[in-house]
C-alpha positions in Angstrom: 74.0 75.6 96.0 75.7 78.6 94.6 79.3 78.6 93.4 81.7 80.9 95.2 84.4 82.1 92.9 87.6 83.9 94.1 89.1 86.1 91.4 92.5 87.7 91.8 95.4 89.4 90.2 98.3 87.5 91.9 102.0 87.7 91.7 104.0 84.5 91.1 104.8 84.5 94.8 101.2 84.8 95.9 100.9 88.5 96.7 97.5 90.2 95.9 98.0 93.5 97.7 97.6 96.8 95.9 97.4 95.6 92.3 95.5 98.7 91.1 97.4 101.4 92.9 95.8 101.4 96.3 97.8 103.5 98.7 99.9 102.1 101.6 101.7 99.3 99.8 105.3 99.8 98.5 104.6 98.0 95.2 101.2 99.5 94.7 99.9 99.4 91.1 102.1 96.4 90.1 99.6 95.0 87.6 100.3 97.7 84.9 103.6 99.2 85.8 106.0 97.1 83.8 103.8 94.6 81.9 102.4 95.4 78.5 98.6 95.5 78.4 97.0 92.8 76.3 93.2 92.9 76.2 92.9 89.2 75.6 94.6 88.4 78.9 91.7 90.2 80.7 88.8 88.6 78.8 88.0 86.6 81.9 87.2 89.8 83.8 84.4 90.7 81.4 83.1 87.1 81.5 83.0 87.2 85.3 80.7 90.2 85.2 78.4 88.5 82.8 78.3 85.2 84.7 78.2 86.3 88.3 74.9 87.0 90.0 76.3 88.6 93.2 79.5 90.0 94.5 81.1 89.3 97.9 83.7 91.6 99.5 85.5 92.1 102.7 85.3 95.4 104.5 88.6 96.8 103.3 87.9 96.0 99.6 84.4 97.4 99.9 85.8 100.6 101.3 88.3 100.8 98.5 86.0 99.9 95.6 82.7 101.5 96.6 83.8 105.1 96.1 85.1 104.3 92.6 83.5 101.3 90.9 79.9 102.5 90.8 80.8 105.2 88.3 83.3 103.1 86.2 82.1 101.9 82.8 84.4 98.9 83.1 82.4 97.6 86.1 78.9 98.7 85.0 77.5 95.1 85.2 78.4 95.0 88.9 76.3 98.2 89.7 72.9 96.5 89.6 74.2 93.2 91.1 73.5 92.4 94.7 76.6 92.9 96.9 77.5 91.3 100.2 80.1 92.7 102.5 81.5 90.5 105.3 82.3 92.8 108.2 81.9 93.0 112.0 82.4 96.8 111.9 80.5 98.2 109.0 77.0 99.6 109.6 74.2 100.4 107.2 75.3 104.1 107.4 78.7 103.1 106.0 77.3 101.8 102.7 77.3 103.9 99.6 73.9 104.8 98.2 74.8 104.6 94.5 76.0 101.0 94.1 72.8 99.0 94.3 71.6 96.6 97.0 74.2 95.8 99.6 73.9 93.5 102.5 76.2 93.2 105.4 77.1 89.7 106.5 78.7 89.3 110.0 80.1 85.7 109.9 81.4 82.9 107.7 78.2 81.1 108.7 76.3 83.9 107.0 78.4 83.3 103.8 77.7 79.5 104.0 74.0 80.3 104.3 74.2 82.7 101.3 75.7 79.9 99.2 72.7 77.7 100.0 70.3 80.2 98.4 69.0 80.1 94.8 71.0 82.0 92.2 74.1 82.0 90.1 77.7 82.3 91.0 79.0 84.7 93.7 82.3 86.5 92.8 84.8 87.6 95.4 87.1 90.5 94.4 90.1 91.6 96.3 89.5 90.8 100.0 92.7 89.0 100.9 91.8 88.4 104.5 88.3 87.3 103.6 89.7 85.0 100.9 92.0 83.3 103.4 89.1 82.7 105.9 86.8 81.4 103.1 89.4 79.0 101.8 90.3 77.8 105.3 86.5 77.2 105.9 86.2 75.3 102.7 83.7 77.8 101.2 85.5 78.6 97.9 84.5 76.5 94.9 86.6 78.0 92.1 89.6 80.3 91.6 90.1 82.6 88.7 93.7 83.7 88.8 95.6 86.1 86.6 99.2 85.3 87.5 101.6 88.1 86.9 105.3 87.3 86.2 106.5 89.2 89.2 108.0 88.4 92.6 106.8 91.1 95.1 108.1 89.6 98.3 106.2 91.1 101.2 102.5 91.8 100.9 99.0 90.4 101.6 98.7 86.9 100.1 95.7 85.2 98.7 96.3 82.0 100.5 96.7 81.6 104.3 99.6 80.0 106.0 97.3 77.9 108.2 98.5 74.4 108.8 95.7 72.4 107.2 95.0 69.3 105.2 95.8 69.3 101.6 93.2 71.0 99.4 93.2 69.6 95.9 92.5 71.8 92.9 91.6 70.8 89.3 92.9 73.0 86.5 89.8 73.6 84.2 91.1 76.4 82.0 94.5 78.0 81.4 96.3 80.2 78.9 99.6 81.9 78.8 100.0 85.3 77.1 102.8 87.1 75.2 103.2 89.6 78.1 103.9 86.8 80.6 100.5 86.7 82.3 98.9 83.3 82.9 95.2 82.6 83.3 94.6 79.7 85.6 91.1 78.6 86.5 90.9 75.9 89.2 87.9 74.1 90.7 88.2 73.0 94.3 88.0 69.2 94.4 85.8 68.0 97.2 
């Protein structure tokens, strides 16, 4: 069974919306506005590209990343990696031709079936709505969180507000950095 890893830049109050400057969110670009860049705080991002064998995205994140990431040196390892997009609306004609093999999945059952295939970890970038659905369905195995020392208030959140049973997490890696960022890696306890 493949490991499904959710990776996120997240504010202390749980917001994941618009970290890189995506339009339409009042605090867009919050990850680098007022926080000093320390390369060591982002080491996990390079490691994710090396360890992942596939990427899973929701439609909105795919539409935001696919015009940009294929040509970015920072994300070169993702270019050849198989990508899966969970969407009920996207068609094959909506997929970009220069980002490698991309498969559209229609349901969470399709994601569960993908997890049952052979291969290494599957990484989920962005995709707030998808992350909430995956978590609620018990499909996420690990969280890679870079927690920013910010309170953003309104905005899309990584975790849903669904009334559900307690989901226990085990902290397996952590570090605090001089700029206030915290790296927290949690395994989901089953």
